[in-house]
C-alpha positions as CSV (number, residue, x, y, z in Angstrom):
1,M,148.8,174.3,104.5
2,R,145.9,174.9,103.7
3,K,145.5,178.6,105.5
4,T,149.4,179.4,103.9
5,L,147.5,178.8,100.7
6,G,145.0,181.3,101.5
7,V,147.0,184.2,102.5
8,L,149.1,183.5,99.0
9,L,145.7,183.4,97.5
10,I,144.8,186.7,98.9
11,G,148.1,188.2,98.4
12,V,148.0,187.0,94.8
13,A,144.6,189.0,94.5
14,A,146.2,192.1,96.1
15,L,149.5,192.4,93.5
16,V,147.1,192.8,91.1
17,A,145.2,195.4,92.4
18,G,148.2,197.1,93.7
19,C,149.6,196.7,90.0
20,Q,146.2,198.1,88.5
21,K,146.8,200.7,91.1
22,K,149.7,202.1,89.7
23,E,148.7,201.6,86.2
24,A,145.5,203.5,86.6
25,A,146.5,206.1,89.0
26,P,146.6,209.3,86.6
27,A,142.8,208.2,85.4
28,A,142.0,207.6,88.6
29,T,143.0,211.5,89.9
30,A,141.7,213.1,86.7
31,T,138.1,211.3,87.1
32,A,138.1,211.7,90.9
33,T,135.7,214.7,91.6
34,T,133.1,212.3,88.7
35,M,133.8,209.5,91.0
36,S,130.3,208.7,93.8
37,E,131.5,207.8,96.9
38,D,130.0,204.3,96.6
39,E,132.6,204.2,93.8
40,K,135.5,205.6,96.1
41,A,134.1,203.2,98.7
42,V,135.0,200.6,96.4
43,Y,138.6,202.1,95.2
44,A,139.6,202.5,98.1
45,L,139.2,199.3,99.2
46,G,141.6,197.7,96.3
47,E,143.7,200.3,97.4
48,A,143.8,199.3,101.0
49,M,144.4,195.3,100.1
50,G,147.1,196.2,97.3
51,E,148.9,198.2,100.4
52,Q,148.6,195.7,102.9
53,M,149.1,192.8,101.1
54,V,151.6,193.1,97.6
55,K,154.7,192.8,99.5
56,Q,153.5,189.0,101.0
57,I,153.3,187.4,97.3
58,K,156.1,189.7,96.4
59,T,158.9,186.9,97.3
60,L,157.5,184.9,94.2
61,N,159.4,187.1,91.8
62,L,157.2,187.3,89.3
63,T,158.5,187.6,86.0
64,P,156.7,190.4,83.2
65,A,155.1,186.9,81.4
66,E,154.4,185.7,84.3
67,M,152.3,188.7,85.8
68,E,150.3,188.5,82.8
69,T,149.2,184.9,83.0
70,M,148.4,185.5,86.8
71,K,146.3,188.3,85.6
72,K,144.4,186.4,83.3
73,G,143.7,184.5,85.7
74,L,142.5,186.2,88.3
75,H,140.5,188.2,85.8
76,S,138.8,184.7,84.0
77,T,137.6,183.8,87.6
78,L,136.4,187.7,88.3
79,G,134.2,187.3,85.3
80,G,132.7,184.1,86.2
81,A,134.6,181.4,84.5
82,K,135.3,178.0,86.0
83,V,138.5,177.5,87.7
84,Q,140.8,175.6,85.6
85,Y,143.9,174.8,87.7
86,P,142.8,174.3,91.3
87,I,145.0,175.8,93.9
88,Q,145.6,172.6,95.9
89,Q,147.3,171.3,93.2
90,Y,149.1,173.9,92.4
91,G,149.2,176.4,96.1
92,P,152.9,174.0,96.5
93,I,154.5,174.7,93.8
94,L,154.2,178.1,94.6
95,Q,154.5,177.7,98.4
96,K,158.1,176.1,97.7
97,R,159.1,179.4,95.3
98,A,158.1,181.7,97.8
99,E,160.5,179.9,100.5
100,A,163.1,179.3,98.2
101,S,163.1,183.0,97.5
102,A,162.5,184.2,101.1
103,K,165.5,182.1,101.7
104,T,167.9,183.2,98.6
105,A,166.5,186.8,99.9
106,A,167.4,186.5,103.5
107,A,170.9,185.3,103.2
108,D,171.1,188.6,101.2
109,E,170.4,191.0,103.6
110,K,172.2,189.3,106.3
111,Q,175.2,190.1,104.4
112,K,174.7,193.7,103.1
113,S,173.8,194.4,107.1
114,A,176.8,192.7,108.7
115,A,178.9,195.9,108.3
116,F,175.8,197.7,109.9
117,R,176.5,195.3,113.2
118,D,180.0,195.3,112.8
119,Q,179.6,199.1,112.8
120,A,177.2,198.9,115.9
121,A,179.6,196.7,118.1
122,A,182.4,199.1,117.4
123,E,180.4,202.6,118.9
124,P,181.8,203.5,122.4
125,G,179.7,201.9,125.5
126,A,178.5,199.0,122.8
127,V,178.6,195.1,124.1
128,K,178.1,192.6,121.7
129,T,177.1,189.2,123.7
130,P,177.4,185.8,122.2
131,S,173.9,185.9,120.8
132,G,175.0,188.4,118.0
133,L,172.9,190.8,120.0
134,V,175.0,194.4,120.4
135,F,173.3,196.1,123.5
136,K,174.3,200.3,124.4
137,T,172.9,202.6,127.1
138,I,171.5,205.4,126.0
139,T,170.8,206.5,129.2
140,P,170.9,204.5,132.8
141,G,168.5,203.8,135.0
142,K,167.8,203.5,138.5
143,G,165.4,200.8,139.3
144,P,165.9,196.9,139.5
145,S,165.8,195.1,136.2
146,P,163.2,192.1,135.4
147,K,163.5,188.6,135.1
148,A,162.5,187.0,132.0
149,T,159.1,185.8,133.5
150,D,158.3,189.7,134.3
151,V,155.4,191.4,132.7
152,V,157.2,195.0,131.2
153,R,156.2,198.0,130.4
154,V,158.2,199.7,128.2
155,H,158.5,202.9,125.2
156,Y,160.2,201.6,122.1
157,H,161.0,202.6,118.4
158,G,161.7,199.8,115.8
159,T,164.1,200.5,112.7
160,L,165.4,198.5,110.0
161,P,169.4,199.6,109.2
162,D,168.3,201.8,106.7
163,G,166.0,204.0,109.5
164,K,162.8,202.6,108.0
165,V,160.7,202.6,111.0
166,F,158.7,200.0,111.0
167,D,157.0,200.0,114.8
168,S,157.0,202.8,117.0
169,S,154.9,202.9,120.5
170,V,156.1,206.4,120.3
171,Q,155.0,207.3,117.7
172,R,151.5,205.6,119.0
173,G,152.3,207.8,121.9
174,Q,151.0,204.6,123.9
175,P,153.7,202.6,126.0
176,A,153.1,198.3,125.6
177,E,153.2,196.2,128.1
178,F,154.2,192.5,127.7
179,P,155.6,189.6,129.2
180,L,159.5,189.4,128.6
181,N,159.2,185.8,127.6
182,Q,156.7,186.1,124.9
183,V,158.9,188.6,122.6
184,I,161.6,188.0,120.2
185,P,164.7,186.5,122.2
186,C,166.8,189.7,121.0
187,W,164.0,191.6,123.3
188,T,163.9,189.0,126.0
189,E,168.1,189.1,126.2
190,G,168.4,193.0,126.3
191,V,165.9,194.3,128.5
192,Q,167.1,192.1,131.3
193,R,170.2,193.7,130.7
194,M,168.2,197.0,131.6
195,K,167.7,199.1,134.7
196,V,163.7,200.9,135.2
197,G,164.1,204.1,133.6
198,E,166.9,203.0,131.3
199,K,166.6,203.5,127.7
200,A,168.9,201.2,125.5
201,K,169.5,200.3,122.2
202,L,169.2,197.3,121.0
203,V,170.6,195.6,117.4
204,C,168.7,192.4,116.8
205,P,170.5,189.8,114.0
206,A,168.1,188.2,112.3
207,E,168.8,184.6,114.8
208,I,167.1,186.4,117.4
209,A,164.4,188.1,115.5
210,Y,163.0,186.7,113.1
211,G,164.9,184.7,111.0
212,D,164.7,184.0,108.0
213,R,160.6,184.5,107.4
214,Q,158.8,187.5,106.4
215,A,157.5,189.5,109.6
216,G,154.8,191.5,108.2
217,P,154.8,193.6,105.4
218,D,157.7,195.8,106.5
219,I,160.2,193.5,107.7
220,P,162.0,191.3,104.9
221,P,163.2,187.9,105.9
222,G,166.8,187.9,107.4
223,S,166.7,192.1,108.5
224,T,168.6,193.1,111.2
225,L,166.3,195.2,113.9
226,V,167.1,198.3,115.8
227,F,165.0,199.3,118.4
228,E,165.4,201.9,121.2
229,V,164.0,200.7,124.4
230,Q,162.8,202.8,127.7
231,L,161.9,200.7,130.4
232,L,159.2,201.8,132.0
233,G,158.4,199.3,134.7
234,I,158.1,196.3,136.1
235,G,154.8,194.4,136.1
236,A,151.5,194.9,135.1
237,S,149.9,198.5,135.5
238,K,147.1,198.9,137.4
239,P,143.5,199.1,135.5
240,A,141.8,202.7,135.8
241,P,139.2,202.8,138.9
242,A,136.1,202.4,137.6
243,A,133.8,205.5,137.3
244,K,131.0,205.8,140.3
């Protein structure tokens, strides 16, 4: 609970930073040439915090009035005032609110993506398994298939149903390597169906992905995930020999 509340507090601060960034954007642009490099660095810190953390606190769904109250509390503490309402006492209230909001958001997301999953399952060549995974071979492979206990080497491109990219080894230009039984169940099941050299599409309902929790800044609770995966090899790659 302490760790969760700590993240919650950081997120609150970031939310204010993000809001202030939006409100002050025109002024910042107008005065950018007059800012020193140190001022720009500090401003950049605020922007980075807002970009990275604002979505963590979004599930609270604060009203405009609540937003103002939160900002007052933050500004008071930043100004050196004594804490009036300890987070150890009131944090659990925020935690319960965030959990309830996430549960509602997850249910809405699942319902919204149901038609997408049905459409994917109806594509020629697609197979829907009992777990809900929709699997479709894009390019066949000729090599062996991995076991759940194997280390696999893959290239992948992950998107939400609306096409938004949340993770991609393809974009990074660097294949990923990991034990197949240490990833989301959708991958553990789906990649075992593949042969080395194969490229396949995996449509993963939330139940075999990240469930009802937020997974990083870009995967909302209850999300269906879509992956294009190419199985490059089985077994850990050998490290490059040391230079002599």
